[in-house]
N, CA, C and O atoms as a CHARMM CRD file, in Angstrom:
* protein
*
  384
    1    1 MET  N    -46.65300 -27.62800  48.32600 PROA 1      0.00000
    2    1 MET  CA   -46.39400 -26.80500  48.66800 PROA 1      0.00000
    3    1 MET  C    -47.15900 -26.05900  47.43800 PROA 1      0.00000
    4    1 MET  O    -47.96900 -25.15300  47.24300 PROA 1      0.00000
    5    2 THR  N    -46.41100 -26.98700  46.75800 PROA 2      0.00000
    6    2 THR  CA   -46.13700 -25.42900  45.24400 PROA 2      0.00000
    7    2 THR  C    -47.33300 -25.77900  44.26100 PROA 2      0.00000
    8    2 THR  O    -47.64800 -25.00700  43.35500 PROA 2      0.00000
    9    3 LYS  N    -48.30000 -27.57300  44.59700 PROA 3      0.00000
   10    3 LYS  CA   -49.62000 -27.43100  44.35100 PROA 3      0.00000
   11    3 LYS  C    -50.20100 -25.84100  44.83800 PROA 3      0.00000
   12    3 LYS  O    -50.79500 -25.01100  44.15000 PROA 3      0.00000
   13    4 ARG  N    -50.00900 -25.80900  45.50700 PROA 4      0.00000
   14    4 ARG  CA   -50.99900 -24.64600  46.98100 PROA 4      0.00000
   15    4 ARG  C    -50.55900 -23.63600  45.93500 PROA 4      0.00000
   16    4 ARG  O    -51.29700 -22.94700  45.23200 PROA 4      0.00000
   17    5 PHE  N    -49.07700 -23.66700  45.95400 PROA 5      0.00000
   18    5 PHE  CA   -48.68100 -21.76200  45.10700 PROA 5      0.00000
   19    5 PHE  C    -49.29000 -22.02000  43.62400 PROA 5      0.00000
   20    5 PHE  O    -49.69000 -20.89700  43.31700 PROA 5      0.00000
   21    6 SER  N    -49.46500 -22.54300  42.96800 PROA 6      0.00000
   22    6 SER  CA   -50.08300 -22.72000  42.12300 PROA 6      0.00000
   23    6 SER  C    -51.42500 -22.36100  41.85700 PROA 6      0.00000
   24    6 SER  O    -51.84000 -21.46300  41.12500 PROA 6      0.00000
   25    7 TRP  N    -51.89200 -22.96800  42.37000 PROA 7      0.00000
   26    7 TRP  CA   -53.53000 -22.33900  42.63900 PROA 7      0.00000
   27    7 TRP  C    -53.68300 -21.34800  43.24700 PROA 7      0.00000
   28    7 TRP  O    -54.80400 -20.86600  43.09300 PROA 7      0.00000
   29    8 LEU  N    -52.96400 -20.75500  43.95900 PROA 8      0.00000
   30    8 LEU  CA   -53.23900 -18.84100  44.31100 PROA 8      0.00000
   31    8 LEU  C    -52.83100 -18.39900  43.11400 PROA 8      0.00000
   32    8 LEU  O    -53.49300 -17.47000  42.65000 PROA 8      0.00000
   33    9 ALA  N    -51.39400 -19.03800  42.10500 PROA 9      0.00000
   34    9 ALA  CA   -51.23600 -17.89200  41.65100 PROA 9      0.00000
   35    9 ALA  C    -52.69400 -18.03000  40.00800 PROA 9      0.00000
   36    9 ALA  O    -52.98100 -17.18200  39.16300 PROA 9      0.00000
   37   10 VAL  N    -53.10600 -19.10800  40.16400 PROA 10     0.00000
   38   10 VAL  CA   -54.40700 -18.90900  39.25000 PROA 10     0.00000
   39   10 VAL  C    -55.21800 -18.47300  39.25600 PROA 10     0.00000
   40   10 VAL  O    -55.70800 -18.04900  38.20900 PROA 10     0.00000
   41   11 GLU  N    -56.08400 -18.27000  40.98700 PROA 11     0.00000
   42   11 GLU  CA   -56.74400 -17.96700  41.79200 PROA 11     0.00000
   43   11 GLU  C    -56.39100 -16.18000  41.23500 PROA 11     0.00000
   44   11 GLU  O    -57.26800 -15.31800  41.18000 PROA 11     0.00000
   45   12 TRP  N    -55.35700 -16.02100  40.98000 PROA 12     0.00000
   46   12 TRP  CA   -55.32400 -14.30700  41.65800 PROA 12     0.00000
   47   12 TRP  C    -54.49100 -13.86600  39.38600 PROA 12     0.00000
   48   12 TRP  O    -54.60200 -12.76300  38.85200 PROA 12     0.00000
   49   13 VAL  N    -54.08700 -14.61700  38.97800 PROA 13     0.00000
   50   13 VAL  CA   -54.53000 -14.04700  37.36100 PROA 13     0.00000
   51   13 VAL  C    -56.39900 -14.18100  36.96500 PROA 13     0.00000
   52   13 VAL  O    -57.08000 -13.68200  36.06900 PROA 13     0.00000
   53   14 SER  N    -56.62000 -14.79600  37.74200 PROA 14     0.00000
   54   14 SER  CA   -58.30800 -14.98900  37.35500 PROA 14     0.00000
   55   14 SER  C    -58.95600 -13.78500  37.33100 PROA 14     0.00000
   56   14 SER  O    -59.83000 -13.32900  36.59400 PROA 14     0.00000
   57   15 ARG  N    -58.15300 -13.20600  38.61200 PROA 15     0.00000
   58   15 ARG  CA   -58.99200 -12.16200  38.95300 PROA 15     0.00000
   59   15 ARG  C    -58.66300 -10.98600  37.84300 PROA 15     0.00000
   60   15 ARG  O    -59.32400  -9.95200  37.74400 PROA 15     0.00000
   61   16 LEU  N    -58.02200 -11.17900  37.38400 PROA 16     0.00000
   62   16 LEU  CA   -57.78200 -10.53300  35.39900 PROA 16     0.00000
   63   16 LEU  C    -59.51400 -10.37200  35.15500 PROA 16     0.00000
   64   16 LEU  O    -60.09700  -9.30700  34.95000 PROA 16     0.00000
   65   17 LEU  N    -60.38100 -12.26300  35.27100 PROA 17     0.00000
   66   17 LEU  CA   -61.13700 -11.65700  33.64700 PROA 17     0.00000
   67   17 LEU  C    -62.77900 -11.19600  34.78200 PROA 17     0.00000
   68   17 LEU  O    -63.03000 -10.84600  35.93600 PROA 17     0.00000
   69   18 ASP  N    -63.36100 -11.44200  33.74500 PROA 18     0.00000
   70   18 ASP  CA   -65.01400 -10.80900  34.59800 PROA 18     0.00000
   71   18 ASP  C    -65.28800 -12.06500  35.33300 PROA 18     0.00000
   72   18 ASP  O    -64.91800 -13.23900  35.31900 PROA 18     0.00000
   73   19 GLU  N    -66.52000 -10.89700  36.31300 PROA 19     0.00000
   74   19 GLU  CA   -66.63300 -12.38200  37.51800 PROA 19     0.00000
   75   19 GLU  C    -67.48900 -13.79000  37.07000 PROA 19     0.00000
   76   19 GLU  O    -67.22600 -14.97100  37.29900 PROA 19     0.00000
   77   20 ARG  N    -68.35100 -13.31300  36.51300 PROA 20     0.00000
   78   20 ARG  CA   -68.96000 -14.76100  35.05800 PROA 20     0.00000
   79   20 ARG  C    -67.97300 -15.22800  34.61500 PROA 20     0.00000
   80   20 ARG  O    -67.95500 -16.42000  34.92200 PROA 20     0.00000
   81   21 GLU  N    -66.59800 -14.79200  33.71000 PROA 21     0.00000
   82   21 GLU  CA   -65.71500 -15.79800  33.16900 PROA 21     0.00000
   83   21 GLU  C    -65.13900 -16.45400  33.74400 PROA 21     0.00000
   84   21 GLU  O    -65.15600 -17.63900  33.41200 PROA 21     0.00000
   85   22 ARG  N    -64.17000 -15.95600  35.13100 PROA 22     0.00000
   86   22 ARG  CA   -64.01500 -15.83000  36.16500 PROA 22     0.00000
   87   22 ARG  C    -64.18900 -17.74300  36.49300 PROA 22     0.00000
   88   22 ARG  O    -63.46200 -18.71100  36.27000 PROA 22     0.00000
   89   23 GLU  N    -65.63800 -17.53800  37.16000 PROA 23     0.00000
   90   23 GLU  CA   -66.15500 -18.29200  37.46700 PROA 23     0.00000
   91   23 GLU  C    -66.68400 -19.67600  36.66400 PROA 23     0.00000
   92   23 GLU  O    -67.02700 -20.67100  37.30300 PROA 23     0.00000
   93   24 ILE  N    -66.70400 -19.64200  35.59600 PROA 24     0.00000
   94   24 ILE  CA   -67.05500 -20.07100  34.60000 PROA 24     0.00000
   95   24 ILE  C    -65.85400 -20.46600  34.32900 PROA 24     0.00000
   96   24 ILE  O    -65.90900 -21.65300  34.65000 PROA 24     0.00000
   97   25 VAL  N    -64.58500 -20.23000  33.87500 PROA 25     0.00000
   98   25 VAL  CA   -63.13200 -20.71300  33.75400 PROA 25     0.00000
   99   25 VAL  C    -62.48600 -21.81200  34.79200 PROA 25     0.00000
  100   25 VAL  O    -61.79700 -22.80900  34.57700 PROA 25     0.00000
  101   26 ARG  N    -63.11700 -21.07500  36.31800 PROA 26     0.00000
  102   26 ARG  CA   -62.63000 -22.04600  37.11300 PROA 26     0.00000
  103   26 ARG  C    -63.20800 -23.03000  37.36700 PROA 26     0.00000
  104   26 ARG  O    -62.43600 -23.88300  37.80400 PROA 26     0.00000
  105   27 GLY  N    -64.64700 -23.48500  37.28500 PROA 27     0.00000
  106   27 GLY  CA   -65.40900 -24.17500  37.05100 PROA 27     0.00000
  107   27 GLY  C    -64.83800 -25.43200  36.31500 PROA 27     0.00000
  108   27 GLY  O    -64.79500 -26.55500  36.81800 PROA 27     0.00000
  109   28 ASP  N    -64.16500 -24.92100  34.36900 PROA 28     0.00000
  110   28 ASP  CA   -64.50200 -25.79900  33.62400 PROA 28     0.00000
  111   28 ASP  C    -63.09100 -26.26100  34.03700 PROA 28     0.00000
  112   28 ASP  O    -62.87100 -27.43600  33.74500 PROA 28     0.00000
  113   29 LEU  N    -61.70100 -25.35900  34.88200 PROA 29     0.00000
  114   29 LEU  CA   -60.41700 -26.60500  35.08400 PROA 29     0.00000
  115   29 LEU  C    -60.87300 -27.71400  35.83800 PROA 29     0.00000
  116   29 LEU  O    -60.73700 -28.87200  35.44500 PROA 29     0.00000
  117   30 ALA  N    -61.34800 -27.43300  36.78700 PROA 30     0.00000
  118   30 ALA  CA   -61.81500 -28.15400  37.62600 PROA 30     0.00000
  119   30 ALA  C    -62.79900 -29.34900  37.72900 PROA 30     0.00000
  120   30 ALA  O    -62.76200 -30.06000  38.73400 PROA 30     0.00000
  121   31 GLU  N    -63.72600 -29.61000  36.67100 PROA 31     0.00000
  122   31 GLU  CA   -64.33200 -30.45300  35.67600 PROA 31     0.00000
  123   31 GLU  C    -63.52900 -31.34600  35.06700 PROA 31     0.00000
  124   31 GLU  O    -63.86600 -32.51100  34.85700 PROA 31     0.00000
  125   32 CYS  N    -62.47300 -30.87500  34.76600 PROA 32     0.00000
  126   32 CYS  CA   -61.61100 -31.26400  33.43700 PROA 32     0.00000
  127   32 CYS  C    -60.38900 -32.41400  34.70500 PROA 32     0.00000
  128   32 CYS  O    -59.85300 -33.49500  34.45900 PROA 32     0.00000
  129   33 GLY  N    -60.34400 -31.56100  36.00100 PROA 33     0.00000
  130   33 GLY  CA   -59.94000 -32.02600  36.72100 PROA 33     0.00000
  131   33 GLY  C    -57.91800 -32.03600  36.10200 PROA 33     0.00000
  132   33 GLY  O    -57.09400 -32.93900  36.24400 PROA 33     0.00000
  133   34 SER  N    -57.77700 -30.87800  35.55100 PROA 34     0.00000
  134   34 SER  CA   -56.19500 -30.12900  35.31700 PROA 34     0.00000
  135   34 SER  C    -55.50600 -30.23700  36.27400 PROA 34     0.00000
  136   34 SER  O    -55.96800 -30.62700  37.34600 PROA 34     0.00000
  137   35 SER  N    -54.07200 -29.87200  36.08400 PROA 35     0.00000
  138   35 SER  CA   -53.28600 -30.42700  37.25400 PROA 35     0.00000
  139   35 SER  C    -52.89100 -28.34300  37.36300 PROA 35     0.00000
  140   35 SER  O    -53.39800 -27.48800  36.63700 PROA 35     0.00000
  141   36 PRO  N    -51.93000 -28.12700  38.43500 PROA 36     0.00000
  142   36 PRO  CA   -51.75900 -26.65300  38.86900 PROA 36     0.00000
  143   36 PRO  C    -51.26500 -25.89900  38.18200 PROA 36     0.00000
  144   36 PRO  O    -51.45600 -24.69800  38.37000 PROA 36     0.00000
  145   37 ALA  N    -50.54900 -26.30400  37.26500 PROA 37     0.00000
  146   37 ALA  CA   -48.99900 -26.41600  35.93600 PROA 37     0.00000
  147   37 ALA  C    -50.17500 -26.03900  35.24000 PROA 37     0.00000
  148   37 ALA  O    -50.50500 -24.86800  35.43000 PROA 37     0.00000
  149   38 ARG  N    -51.04400 -26.84000  34.33400 PROA 38     0.00000
  150   38 ARG  CA   -51.45500 -26.58700  33.59100 PROA 38     0.00000
  151   38 ARG  C    -52.69400 -25.85000  33.31700 PROA 38     0.00000
  152   38 ARG  O    -53.08600 -25.57200  32.18400 PROA 38     0.00000
  153   39 ALA  N    -53.30000 -25.54100  34.43100 PROA 39     0.00000
  154   39 ALA  CA   -53.99300 -24.95500  35.14600 PROA 39     0.00000
  155   39 ALA  C    -53.80600 -23.20000  34.70800 PROA 39     0.00000
  156   39 ALA  O    -54.40100 -22.53800  33.85700 PROA 39     0.00000
  157   40 LEU  N    -52.46400 -22.72600  35.91900 PROA 40     0.00000
  158   40 LEU  CA   -52.66100 -21.42700  35.41500 PROA 40     0.00000
  159   40 LEU  C    -51.52700 -21.30000  34.03500 PROA 40     0.00000
  160   40 LEU  O    -50.89400 -20.25500  34.18900 PROA 40     0.00000
  161   41 ARG  N    -51.05500 -22.08000  32.66800 PROA 41     0.00000
  162   41 ARG  CA   -50.77200 -21.68800  31.35400 PROA 41     0.00000
  163   41 ARG  C    -52.58300 -21.02500  31.04500 PROA 41     0.00000
  164   41 ARG  O    -53.19400 -19.97900  30.82700 PROA 41     0.00000
  165   42 GLU  N    -52.74000 -22.16300  31.18400 PROA 42     0.00000
  166   42 GLU  CA   -54.18500 -22.57300  30.49400 PROA 42     0.00000
  167   42 GLU  C    -54.98100 -19.90100  31.01400 PROA 42     0.00000
  168   42 GLU  O    -55.41000 -18.92400  30.40000 PROA 42     0.00000
  169   43 MET  N    -54.67100 -20.24000  32.16900 PROA 43     0.00000
  170   43 MET  CA   -55.22500 -18.74900  32.64100 PROA 43     0.00000
  171   43 MET  C    -54.64000 -17.73300  32.13200 PROA 43     0.00000
  172   43 MET  O    -55.03800 -16.72400  31.55000 PROA 43     0.00000
  173   44 VAL  N    -53.43300 -18.22000  32.49100 PROA 44     0.00000
  174   44 VAL  CA   -52.31400 -17.10900  31.95600 PROA 44     0.00000
  175   44 VAL  C    -52.48100 -16.79100  29.95200 PROA 44     0.00000
  176   44 VAL  O    -52.42200 -15.68400  29.41700 PROA 44     0.00000
  177   45 GLU  N    -52.58500 -17.46200  29.59700 PROA 45     0.00000
  178   45 GLU  CA   -53.32200 -17.46600  27.72300 PROA 45     0.00000
  179   45 GLU  C    -54.42300 -17.14000  27.74400 PROA 45     0.00000
  180   45 GLU  O    -54.68600 -16.87400  26.57100 PROA 45     0.00000
  181   46 LEU  N    -55.38700 -16.95800  28.41200 PROA 46     0.00000
  182   46 LEU  CA   -57.13000 -16.66400  27.97100 PROA 46     0.00000
  183   46 LEU  C    -56.69200 -15.48700  28.93400 PROA 46     0.00000
  184   46 LEU  O    -57.36900 -14.65100  28.33700 PROA 46     0.00000
  185   47 VAL  N    -56.11600 -14.77200  29.91900 PROA 47     0.00000
  186   47 VAL  CA   -55.80700 -13.56500  30.12200 PROA 47     0.00000
  187   47 VAL  C    -55.13500 -11.97700  29.64100 PROA 47     0.00000
  188   47 VAL  O    -55.38900 -10.77400  29.71200 PROA 47     0.00000
  189   48 LEU  N    -53.88100 -13.15100  28.99500 PROA 48     0.00000
  190   48 LEU  CA   -53.37400 -12.62700  27.66100 PROA 48     0.00000
  191   48 LEU  C    -53.91100 -12.65000  25.99700 PROA 48     0.00000
  192   48 LEU  O    -53.49200 -12.08200  24.98900 PROA 48     0.00000
  193   49 ARG  N    -54.33600 -13.00400  26.09300 PROA 49     0.00000
  194   49 ARG  CA   -55.58800 -13.22200  25.12300 PROA 49     0.00000
  195   49 ARG  C    -56.81900 -12.47300  25.02200 PROA 49     0.00000
  196   49 ARG  O    -57.55000 -12.24800  24.05700 PROA 49     0.00000
  197   50 ARG  N    -56.87700 -12.16600  26.13000 PROA 50     0.00000
  198   50 ARG  CA   -58.57900 -10.68400  27.04500 PROA 50     0.00000
  199   50 ARG  C    -57.76600  -9.75600  26.83200 PROA 50     0.00000
  200   50 ARG  O    -58.22400  -8.68500  26.43400 PROA 50     0.00000
  201   51 GLN  N    -55.91200  -9.94600  27.09600 PROA 51     0.00000
  202   51 GLN  CA   -56.09700  -8.19400  27.17900 PROA 51     0.00000
  203   51 GLN  C    -55.62100  -7.53300  26.12300 PROA 51     0.00000
  204   51 GLN  O    -55.63500  -6.31400  25.95000 PROA 51     0.00000
  205   52 ALA  N    -55.12100  -8.51300  25.29300 PROA 52     0.00000
  206   52 ALA  CA   -54.41700  -8.49700  24.12000 PROA 52     0.00000
  207   52 ALA  C    -56.04900  -8.33600  23.22700 PROA 52     0.00000
  208   52 ALA  O    -55.64200  -7.86300  22.16600 PROA 52     0.00000
  209   53 ALA  N    -56.56700  -8.37700  23.17400 PROA 53     0.00000
  210   53 ALA  CA   -58.32200  -7.57500  22.94100 PROA 53     0.00000
  211   53 ALA  C    -58.37600  -6.23800  22.73100 PROA 53     0.00000
  212   53 ALA  O    -58.74700  -5.68000  21.69800 PROA 53     0.00000
  213   54 ALA  N    -57.96000  -5.68800  23.83300 PROA 54     0.00000
  214   54 ALA  CA   -58.49100  -5.12200  24.04100 PROA 54     0.00000
  215   54 ALA  C    -57.71900  -3.71300  23.12800 PROA 54     0.00000
  216   54 ALA  O    -58.18000  -2.61700  22.81000 PROA 54     0.00000
  217   55 TRP  N    -56.58500  -4.24300  22.94500 PROA 55     0.00000
  218   55 TRP  CA   -55.34900  -2.70400  22.45900 PROA 55     0.00000
  219   55 TRP  C    -55.61700  -2.96500  21.01100 PROA 55     0.00000
  220   55 TRP  O    -54.87500  -2.24500  20.34100 PROA 55     0.00000
  221   56 LEU  N    -56.59400  -3.91500  20.06800 PROA 56     0.00000
  222   56 LEU  CA   -56.76700  -3.51700  18.55000 PROA 56     0.00000
  223   56 LEU  C    -57.65600  -2.25400  18.85700 PROA 56     0.00000
  224   56 LEU  O    -57.54900  -1.39000  17.98600 PROA 56     0.00000
  225   57 ASP  N    -58.09700  -2.09500  19.39200 PROA 57     0.00000
  226   57 ASP  CA   -58.95300  -0.60800  19.04200 PROA 57     0.00000
  227   57 ASP  C    -58.15500   0.37600  18.99100 PROA 57     0.00000
  228   57 ASP  O    -57.15000   0.41100  19.70100 PROA 57     0.00000
  229   58 TRP  N    -58.53600   1.52600  17.97600 PROA 58     0.00000
  230   58 TRP  CA   -57.39400   2.38600  18.23600 PROA 58     0.00000
  231   58 TRP  C    -57.69400   3.62300  19.84700 PROA 58     0.00000
  232   58 TRP  O    -56.84600   4.45300  20.17600 PROA 58     0.00000
  233   59 ARG  N    -58.85200   3.46000  20.49300 PROA 59     0.00000
  234   59 ARG  CA   -58.75800   4.33200  21.92800 PROA 59     0.00000
  235   59 ARG  C    -57.98100   3.74400  22.40900 PROA 59     0.00000
  236   59 ARG  O    -57.26000   4.29600  21.57900 PROA 59     0.00000
  237   60 PRO  N    -57.00800   2.82000  23.22900 PROA 60     0.00000
  238   60 PRO  CA   -56.77600   2.85800  23.96700 PROA 60     0.00000
  239   60 PRO  C    -54.95000   3.06000  22.96000 PROA 60     0.00000
  240   60 PRO  O    -53.91300   2.66000  23.49000 PROA 60     0.00000
  241   61 TRP  N    -54.95600   3.56600  21.88000 PROA 61     0.00000
  242   61 TRP  CA   -53.63100   3.93400  21.76500 PROA 61     0.00000
  243   61 TRP  C    -53.99700   5.61300  21.37900 PROA 61     0.00000
  244   61 TRP  O    -53.10800   6.46300  21.33400 PROA 61     0.00000
  245   62 PHE  N    -55.24700   5.87400  21.15300 PROA 62     0.00000
  246   62 PHE  CA   -55.44200   7.61400  21.13000 PROA 62     0.00000
  247   62 PHE  C    -54.70200   8.03300  22.57700 PROA 62     0.00000
  248   62 PHE  O    -53.83700   8.89000  22.75800 PROA 62     0.00000
  249   63 ALA  N    -55.36500   7.09600  23.58300 PROA 63     0.00000
  250   63 ALA  CA   -55.24300   8.25900  25.11000 PROA 63     0.00000
  251   63 ALA  C    -53.79800   7.57900  25.34200 PROA 63     0.00000
  252   63 ALA  O    -53.32300   8.29900  26.21900 PROA 63     0.00000
  253   64 LEU  N    -53.17300   6.93700  25.14700 PROA 64     0.00000
  254   64 LEU  CA   -52.08100   6.32500  25.25600 PROA 64     0.00000
  255   64 LEU  C    -50.81100   7.74700  24.60900 PROA 64     0.00000
  256   64 LEU  O    -49.73100   8.01000  25.13800 PROA 64     0.00000
  257   65 ALA  N    -51.03800   8.00300  24.14200 PROA 65     0.00000
  258   65 ALA  CA   -50.35000   9.30300  23.20500 PROA 65     0.00000
  259   65 ALA  C    -50.51300  10.48100  22.85300 PROA 65     0.00000
  260   65 ALA  O    -49.88700  11.33600  22.22600 PROA 65     0.00000
  261   66 SER  N    -51.90100  10.33200  23.60100 PROA 66     0.00000
  262   66 SER  CA   -52.71300  11.96400  23.75600 PROA 66     0.00000
  263   66 SER  C    -52.46800  12.40400  25.64300 PROA 66     0.00000
  264   66 SER  O    -52.00100  13.52000  25.87000 PROA 66     0.00000
  265   67 VAL  N    -52.69200  11.79500  26.44700 PROA 67     0.00000
  266   67 VAL  CA   -53.13400  11.51600  27.84800 PROA 67     0.00000
  267   67 VAL  C    -51.80000  10.68300  28.45000 PROA 67     0.00000
  268   67 VAL  O    -51.26600  11.17000  29.44700 PROA 67     0.00000
  269   68 VAL  N    -51.45300   9.91100  28.09600 PROA 68     0.00000
  270   68 VAL  CA   -50.43200   9.20900  28.96000 PROA 68     0.00000
  271   68 VAL  C    -48.55000   9.63600  28.99400 PROA 68     0.00000
  272   68 VAL  O    -47.85100  10.04500  29.92200 PROA 68     0.00000
  273   69 ILE  N    -48.32200   9.41900  28.01400 PROA 69     0.00000
  274   69 ILE  CA   -47.12400   9.89000  27.63100 PROA 69     0.00000
  275   69 ILE  C    -47.19700  11.28600  27.92900 PROA 69     0.00000
  276   69 ILE  O    -47.02800  11.66400  29.08800 PROA 69     0.00000
  277   70 PRO  N    -47.45600  12.18400  26.89700 PROA 70     0.00000
  278   70 PRO  CA   -47.17700  13.51500  27.84300 PROA 70     0.00000
  279   70 PRO  C    -47.29100  13.96500  29.28200 PROA 70     0.00000
  280   70 PRO  O    -46.74800  14.86000  29.92900 PROA 70     0.00000
  281   71 LEU  N    -48.19200  13.02400  29.56000 PROA 71     0.00000
  282   71 LEU  CA   -48.19100  13.46800  32.00800 PROA 71     0.00000
  283   71 LEU  C    -47.13200  13.29000  32.09800 PROA 71     0.00000
  284   71 LEU  O    -46.26400  14.08900  32.45000 PROA 71     0.00000
  285   72 GLY  N    -46.95900  11.51400  31.59600 PROA 72     0.00000
  286   72 GLY  CA   -45.76500  11.03800  31.93800 PROA 72     0.00000
  287   72 GLY  C    -44.50300  11.96400  31.79600 PROA 72     0.00000
  288   72 GLY  O    -43.58800  11.82000  32.60700 PROA 72     0.00000
  289   73 PHE  N    -44.43900  12.62000  31.10400 PROA 73     0.00000
  290   73 PHE  CA   -42.71500  13.10800  30.84600 PROA 73     0.00000
  291   73 PHE  C    -43.46100  14.90200  31.65600 PROA 73     0.00000
  292   73 PHE  O    -42.53600  15.45600  32.25000 PROA 73     0.00000
  293   74 LEU  N    -44.15100  15.33500  31.69900 PROA 74     0.00000
  294   74 LEU  CA   -43.99200  16.87800  32.52300 PROA 74     0.00000
  295   74 LEU  C    -44.11400  16.36800  33.69700 PROA 74     0.00000
  296   74 LEU  O    -43.63100  17.12600  34.53800 PROA 74     0.00000
  297   75 LEU  N    -44.72700  15.01700  34.32200 PROA 75     0.00000
  298   75 LEU  CA   -44.45100  14.50700  35.21500 PROA 75     0.00000
  299   75 LEU  C    -42.95300  14.18100  36.15600 PROA 75     0.00000
  300   75 LEU  O    -42.58300  14.42100  37.30600 PROA 75     0.00000
  301   76 SER  N    -42.33300  13.46400  34.88200 PROA 76     0.00000
  302   76 SER  CA   -40.42200  13.23200  35.38400 PROA 76     0.00000
  303   76 SER  C    -39.98200  14.31800  35.34700 PROA 76     0.00000
  304   76 SER  O    -39.44600  14.50800  36.43900 PROA 76     0.00000
  305   77 HSD  N    -39.84700  15.47000  34.51500 PROA 77     0.00000
  306   77 HSD  CA   -39.26700  16.70000  34.69900 PROA 77     0.00000
  307   77 HSD  C    -39.79200  17.12300  36.17700 PROA 77     0.00000
  308   77 HSD  O    -38.96200  16.86100  37.04800 PROA 77     0.00000
  309   78 ALA  N    -40.94100  17.69600  36.62900 PROA 78     0.00000
  310   78 ALA  CA   -41.90800  17.80200  37.88100 PROA 78     0.00000
  311   78 ALA  C    -40.91600  17.48700  38.39400 PROA 78     0.00000
  312   78 ALA  O    -40.11700  18.29600  38.86600 PROA 78     0.00000
  313   79 SER  N    -40.72300  15.78800  38.40400 PROA 79     0.00000
  314   79 SER  CA   -40.16200  15.54700  40.45100 PROA 79     0.00000
  315   79 SER  C    -38.92800  15.35400  39.69600 PROA 79     0.00000
  316   79 SER  O    -38.60300  14.26700  40.17200 PROA 79     0.00000
  317   80 ARG  N    -37.94800  15.65700  38.80100 PROA 80     0.00000
  318   80 ARG  CA   -36.94300  15.60600  38.65200 PROA 80     0.00000
  319   80 ARG  C    -36.16200  17.28900  38.76800 PROA 80     0.00000
  320   80 ARG  O    -34.93300  17.25700  38.71400 PROA 80     0.00000
  321   81 TRP  N    -36.66200  18.37200  38.88500 PROA 81     0.00000
  322   81 TRP  CA   -36.61100  19.45000  39.53900 PROA 81     0.00000
  323   81 TRP  C    -37.15100  19.85100  40.66900 PROA 81     0.00000
  324   81 TRP  O    -36.87800  20.92200  41.21200 PROA 81     0.00000
  325   82 TRP  N    -38.18000  18.77600  41.21300 PROA 82     0.00000
  326   82 TRP  CA   -38.31900  19.22600  42.51000 PROA 82     0.00000
  327   82 TRP  C    -36.79800  18.21800  43.81100 PROA 82     0.00000
  328   82 TRP  O    -36.21500  18.63600  44.81100 PROA 82     0.00000
  329   83 ALA  N    -36.71400  16.82800  43.04900 PROA 83     0.00000
  330   83 ALA  CA   -35.22300  16.70600  43.57000 PROA 83     0.00000
  331   83 ALA  C    -34.33300  17.37400  43.70800 PROA 83     0.00000
  332   83 ALA  O    -33.81400  17.49800  44.81700 PROA 83     0.00000
  333   84 MET  N    -33.91500  17.96100  42.70700 PROA 84     0.00000
  334   84 MET  CA   -32.80100  18.98800  42.80700 PROA 84     0.00000
  335   84 MET  C    -33.25200  19.86100  43.31500 PROA 84     0.00000
  336   84 MET  O    -32.39100  20.66500  43.67200 PROA 84     0.00000
  337   85 HSD  N    -34.31000  20.16100  43.56700 PROA 85     0.00000
  338   85 HSD  CA   -34.35900  22.30100  44.95400 PROA 85     0.00000
  339   85 HSD  C    -34.40300  21.11200  45.86600 PROA 85     0.00000
  340   85 HSD  O    -33.36300  21.27700  46.50300 PROA 85     0.00000
  341   86 THR  N    -34.88600  20.15600  46.27000 PROA 86     0.00000
  342   86 THR  CA   -35.31600  19.79000  47.53000 PROA 86     0.00000
  343   86 THR  C    -33.48400  18.96800  48.46100 PROA 86     0.00000
  344   86 THR  O    -33.33700  18.84300  49.67700 PROA 86     0.00000
  345   87 ALA  N    -32.37800  18.55700  47.31300 PROA 87     0.00000
  346   87 ALA  CA   -31.29600  18.34700  47.48000 PROA 87     0.00000
  347   87 ALA  C    -30.54800  19.50800  47.83400 PROA 87     0.00000
  348   87 ALA  O    -29.80000  19.49800  48.81200 PROA 87     0.00000
  349   88 ILE  N    -30.67000  20.30900  47.24900 PROA 88     0.00000
  350   88 ILE  CA   -29.88500  21.62300  47.14200 PROA 88     0.00000
  351   88 ILE  C    -29.95100  22.74200  48.38800 PROA 88     0.00000
  352   88 ILE  O    -29.10500  23.58100  48.69500 PROA 88     0.00000
  353   89 ASP  N    -31.56900  22.39000  49.14600 PROA 89     0.00000
  354   89 ASP  CA   -31.91800  23.01700  49.90700 PROA 89     0.00000
  355   89 ASP  C    -31.52000  22.11000  51.25700 PROA 89     0.00000
  356   89 ASP  O    -31.60500  22.56600  52.39700 PROA 89     0.00000
  357   90 LEU  N    -31.23200  21.23900  51.05700 PROA 90     0.00000
  358   90 LEU  CA   -31.15800  19.63700  51.68900 PROA 90     0.00000
  359   90 LEU  C    -29.66700  19.77900  52.43600 PROA 90     0.00000
  360   90 LEU  O    -29.35400  19.82000  53.62600 PROA 90     0.00000
  361   91 SER  N    -28.97300  19.83000  51.33100 PROA 91     0.00000
  362   91 SER  CA   -27.08000  20.09400  51.56000 PROA 91     0.00000
  363   91 SER  C    -26.94200  21.67400  51.88900 PROA 91     0.00000
  364   91 SER  O    -25.94400  21.82600  52.59300 PROA 91     0.00000
  365   92 ASN  N    -27.20800  22.17500  51.78200 PROA 92     0.00000
  366   92 ASN  CA   -27.31200  23.42000  52.10700 PROA 92     0.00000
  367   92 ASN  C    -27.39800  23.80300  53.60300 PROA 92     0.00000
  368   92 ASN  O    -26.58200  24.52200  54.17900 PROA 92     0.00000
  369   93 TYR  N    -28.78300  23.07800  54.31000 PROA 93     0.00000
  370   93 TYR  CA   -28.86800  22.91700  56.08800 PROA 93     0.00000
  371   93 TYR  C    -27.95400  21.94800  56.58000 PROA 93     0.00000
  372   93 TYR  O    -27.69100  22.07200  57.77600 PROA 93     0.00000
  373   94 TRP  N    -27.33000  20.89800  55.89800 PROA 94     0.00000
  374   94 TRP  CA   -26.81100  20.41400  56.57300 PROA 94     0.00000
  375   94 TRP  C    -25.12100  20.19900  56.00000 PROA 94     0.00000
  376   94 TRP  O    -24.50500  19.17000  55.72400 PROA 94     0.00000
  377   95 VAL  N    -24.67100  21.79900  55.96300 PROA 95     0.00000
  378   95 VAL  CA   -23.48300  22.21100  56.12500 PROA 95     0.00000
  379   95 VAL  C    -22.99400  23.13700  56.68500 PROA 95     0.00000
  380   95 VAL  O    -21.85300  23.59100  56.77500 PROA 95     0.00000
  381   96 LEU  N    -24.33000  23.49700  57.21500 PROA 96     0.00000
  382   96 LEU  CA   -24.98800  24.76100  57.57100 PROA 96     0.00000
  383   96 LEU  C    -24.66900  24.17000  59.55700 PROA 96     0.00000
  384   96 LEU  O    -25.04000  24.89100  60.48300 PROA 96     0.00000
């Protein structure tokens, strides 16, 4: 059962790779006959290296600082305002 879960986890983690690279890596793991735990560890390490390499460029950091953080700030304040006003309206209806 744990082997099946480990291989399913390897399949799930491998989906974070490109399709060609995914097939190559899964083929290499099957060819060398690695254990499910080792295959999972190696797949996670490869995905982490690929994802970390994408953040070495300045563009993701610029997008994070100029778009994501300000929009997240505005969204959090808008949702807080909406929640407060909805709660006040609901409490007025509940009391009456």
